[in-house]
C-alpha positions in Angstrom: 40.8 91.6 19.5 41.9 88.3 20.8 45.5 87.0 21.1 46.3 83.3 21.2 48.5 81.7 23.9 50.0 78.4 22.5 50.7 75.2 24.4 54.3 76.5 24.8 53.1 79.8 26.4 53.9 81.8 23.3 51.6 84.7 22.6 50.5 85.4 19.0 49.5 89.1 18.6 47.1 90.2 15.8 49.0 91.8 12.9 47.0 95.0 13.2 48.2 95.4 16.8 51.9 94.8 16.0 51.7 97.2 13.0 50.1 99.9 15.2 53.1 99.7 17.5 55.6 100.1 14.7 56.4 96.4 14.4 58.7 96.1 17.4 60.9 93.1 17.9 60.7 93.1 21.7 58.0 94.2 24.2 58.3 95.0 27.9 56.0 92.7 29.8 54.4 93.4 33.2 51.3 92.4 35.1 49.2 95.0 36.9 46.0 94.2 38.7 45.5 91.0 36.8 46.2 92.7 33.4 49.0 91.9 31.1 50.7 95.0 29.8 52.9 94.9 26.7 54.9 98.1 26.0 57.5 98.6 23.2 60.9 99.5 24.7 61.5 103.2 24.9 57.9 104.1 25.5 57.9 105.7 28.9 54.9 106.2 31.2 55.0 109.9 30.3 54.7 109.0 26.6 51.7 106.9 27.4 50.1 109.7 29.4 50.7 112.2 26.6 49.0 109.8 24.1 46.0 109.4 26.4 45.7 113.1 26.9 45.8 113.6 23.2 43.2 111.0 22.6 40.9 112.8 25.1 41.5 116.1 23.4 43.3 117.6 26.5 45.9 120.1 25.5 49.1 121.3 27.3 47.3 124.6 28.0 44.4 122.6 29.6 46.9 120.8 31.9 48.7 124.1 32.8 45.4 125.7 33.6 44.4 122.8 35.8 47.7 122.8 37.6 47.5 126.6 38.2 43.9 126.2 39.5 45.0 123.5 41.9 47.9 125.5 43.2 45.9 128.7 43.6 42.3 127.8 44.4 39.9 130.8 44.6 
């Protein structure tokens, strides 16, 4: 999806994007490696990691097993 930046540097986000975020009034703004990152306040990095793991189908048990294997390699 594309978002438009107006002549006054205002960013117009697609309605679907805003609704998917729960229609926040404010977004945290940061730039990382040339990318603009918009995050609703209260969404921590840990929350973002949990969502990514869920999207990949990785469970808490999978993570615990990986940590145990890293701590005690055979």
